[in-house]
N, C-alpha and C positions, 0 to 999 in steps of 0.2 A: 617416490618412495621415501619413507621417513625414517630418521634415526630412531632406533628402538633400543630400550635398555631392559634387559631381563633382570629381575630381582629374585634371587633364590633364598628361601628361608631355610636355614640350616637347623640342626638340632640344638637343644639346650639354649634356645632363644638367640642363637647367633644368626644375625642377618648378614648374608654374604652377597655383595653386589658384584656381578660379573663385569658390568660395564661394557659389554661387547657392543661394538658398533655394527649394526646390521642394516644392510640396504639391499636385501635380496628381493627378487620379484615374488609377488604373491602366488604366481603360477609356476610351480617348479617344472623345470625341463627334464628332471631326472626320470629315467626309465628303469624298469626291472631288467635284470640281466636275463639274457636268453639261456636256454639249457646249454647251448654250444659255448657261450661265454663262460658259464659256470664251470663247465668241464675243463675249459682251457685254464681258468684260474686255479682250479684244484690241481691240475696236472703241472702247473708251473713250478711247484715246490719252492715258491718264493713266499716265505712266511709273512712278510710285511704286506705283500699284495693280497694274499689270502685274508689276512686280518682286516685290511682296509675294506675289502669286498664284504666281509662279514658285518662290519660296522655300517656300511652303506645299506645293506639289506635290512638291518635292524632299525635304521633311521626311518625307513618307509613303513616297516612293519615290526614293531617291538617284540612281537611274539613269534617272529619268523624262525622256524626250525632250521631253515637253510642258513640264516645268519648265524645262529648259535653253533651250528655244525661247522661253519667256516671258521669261526673264532677258535673252536676247539682244535680243528685241524691245523690252524696256523701255529698254535702253541706246540702241538705234537711234531710239526715239521721243523720247528725252530731248534737249532743247535749251534752254539750254546743258547740258553734261554735269555731273552732280553725283551726287545720292543713288543713282539707279538704276545708274549706271555703276560707282560705287564698290562697290555690292552685288554686281554681276556679278564684279568683280575679286576681291573678298574671298571670294566663294563658290568661285571657281576655286582660290584658295590654301587655303581651309579644307578642300576635298575631299582635298588632298594637298599638304603644304607643300613637297614636292620638285618640284611642278609649276612649270615656267617661266612667266614672264609673256609670253614671245614670242607665243603664240597670241592674246594680247589687246593686242598692240602698238598697233594702231589706237585702241583704247579708251583706253589710257594717254596717247597723244599728243593725242587729242581732249580728254581731261580736263585735260592740261597747258595746252592752248590756252584752254579755257573757264573753268577754275578757277585762275587765275593767282595768286590771293592765298591759296591753300591749300598749306601745306607738304606735305600728302599727295601732291599731284600731282608734286612734285619728288622726293620719296622714292621713289615708284613708278617714275618715270623713271630714277632712280639705279639701282634694282634691274634694270630693263630694260637700261640701258647696260652694266652689269657682265656681264649674261648675253650681251651681244653683243660682249664683249671690249674695251669702251671704259672702262677703269678710271678714267682721268683725268676723263672726262666724268661718270662716276658720282660721283666726289668733288665735282666742281663743282656737280652737282645737289643733293647733300646740303647743301652750303654755302648754296645759294640757298634751299632749303627751311627752313634754320635761321632765316632772316630773316622767315619767314611764320608764321602761327598754324596749328597742326595741327587739322584737323577731318575726322573720318571719318563724319560725319553719323549718329551713333548714335540720336539722337532721331527724326529723320526716318525712318530705316530701321525702328526699333522700331514706330512707330505705323503705318507702311505695312504691315508684316508682320502686326501685330495686327489691322488692319482686314481684310486678306485672309483671315486665319485665321477670323475671325468669319463671313465670307461662306461659308467652308467648313464652317459649323455647329460650329466649335470652341466650347467654353464660353469665357466671358470670361477665366477664369483660365488655361486652356490656351492661348488666343490670346496672352496676354501672355507666358506662359512660352516659347512657340515664338519669339516676337519677341525676347525677351532673348537666347536662345541663338544667334540668327542676326543680331544687330546689333552684336556686339563685333568688334574688328579685330585680335585676337591674332595671326592668321596673318601680317599685314603686319609686325608687330613682329618676329616670328621671322625673316622674310625679311630685314628690315633688319639684324637682329643678325648674321646670316650674312654679309651684304654687308660690314658694318663689320669683322668679324673677318678677312675676306679682304683688305680694303684696308689694314688696319693692318699685316698681315704684309708687304705690299709697299711701303708708303709712309710708315710710321712716324708721327712726332709730329704732323705736320699733319693726318693722318687721325684720330688719337686725339682731337684737340681738336674736329674737326668732328663726329665720331660721339658724343662726350660731350655736345655741345650738342644734337644730334639726339635723344639719349636724354632729355634734360631737356625738350625740346619735346614729345616723345611723352608724357612723364609729365604735363605740364600738360593734355594733351587726353585723359587716361585716366579712365575711370569704374569699370572693373571691376578686380578683383584680378589677373586674367590680364594685362591691359594694364599695370597699375602695376608688377607684378613684372618683366614683360618689359622695360619702359622702364628700370627700375633695373639690369637685367642688362646692357643696352647701355652704360649709364654705367660700370658696374663693369668690364666688359671693356676699355673705352677708357682707363681710368685706369692699368691695369697695376699693377706692384708698386713703382713709384717712391715712396721715402719722402716726397717733397714732396706726394704726393697722399693722405697718411694721413688728413687731416681730411675730405676728400671721401669717402673710402671709409668712414669712421666714420659719416658722415651717411647714406650709402646703407644701411649695416647697420641704423641706427636706423629708417629708413623701412620696411625689410623686417620688422624686429621689430614695428613698430607694426601692420603688416598682419596678421602672424601672431597678434598679441595680439587684434586685432579678431575674427579667425576663431575663436579659442579662446573668447573672451568670449561670442560669439553662437552657438556650436555647441550648440544645444539641440534636443531632439525637439519638433516642433510638430504636434499632432493636427490633422487636417483641420478639425474643428469649431471650432478655436480661431481660424481665420483667416477673417474676414469678407471679402466682396467689396470693401468699401470699404478695408479694411486692405491687401488685396492691391494694389489700385489705388494707394494711397498709397505702398506699398513701392516700386513701380516709378517713381512720380513723383519720389520722393526719390533713388532710384538714378540717374535720368537727369539730375538737377540737382546733386546733391551727391556722388554716388559710392556704391559698394557698401557700404562700412563704415557710413556714415550710415543707409543703408536697412536694414541688418541690425540696427543698434542700435534703430531705430524698431520693427521687428517683434518683437524680443526684449522690449522694454519693453511693447509692446502686449499680448503674450501674458501677461506677468507681471501687468500691471494687470487683465486680464480674469480671470485665475486668482484673484487676490485678491478681485475683485468677486463671484466665485462662492462 
């Protein structure tokens, strides 16, 4: 099994490299849930479990009504709103970044009420406000979000999806793989970048500062290359071409170069037999605590040490 790197082409010519290390088997062991299992999941009243099962269903069948229904149920079951509701919103945006948030207006408003100390709630409400033609309110929501810590619940989403995938008879490795690809929030970053570009065109300097700070806030909450590069793109867009921002632009370029250097440094072929289950588990543990570059460095060093030992 070979190291694989997915390259996602984002909007506005932004190229976002996920850099994920994949070593899954070509033949998935995952099975569809039985009706008995689905009934048990629904009856659990565990929003994260229900959400995870919904994501797993949608991985195997993106048009699955069962998966969509489970995601909706997970958010309705959740109180206060948090991990499951964020997962529902992110999935909506991941399926098509051109999708509006309006169909999930109630979920966004509930999240704003229940998760008041999370910048994510305000950024989502900013996107919704702009869609509804309330640009000044969108800017006000971005500013409010900038005073909060950004949290898209990547760890909670990851472990919930991994648990549900194992219930679907996925292997341990495949379960974590599915969880990783469905627990980042790149689509929200793309939406916010679009929002900021539109607001800057209309409102100028005040918006530039707010969006630059939002980009920094997102960067602090980013674990994956997709998220890190997207947050840097928001900052770069907000700075414009003013000579007074030359130092900030240089710092952003350095951070981008560091990400690309990490990708190149760790871009090696990894045979399936070289990655133990413990190493795979540790890779994701590091990724969720320190970020993707640290996780890739760990795996590269692990394979090199194992090769030398042989």
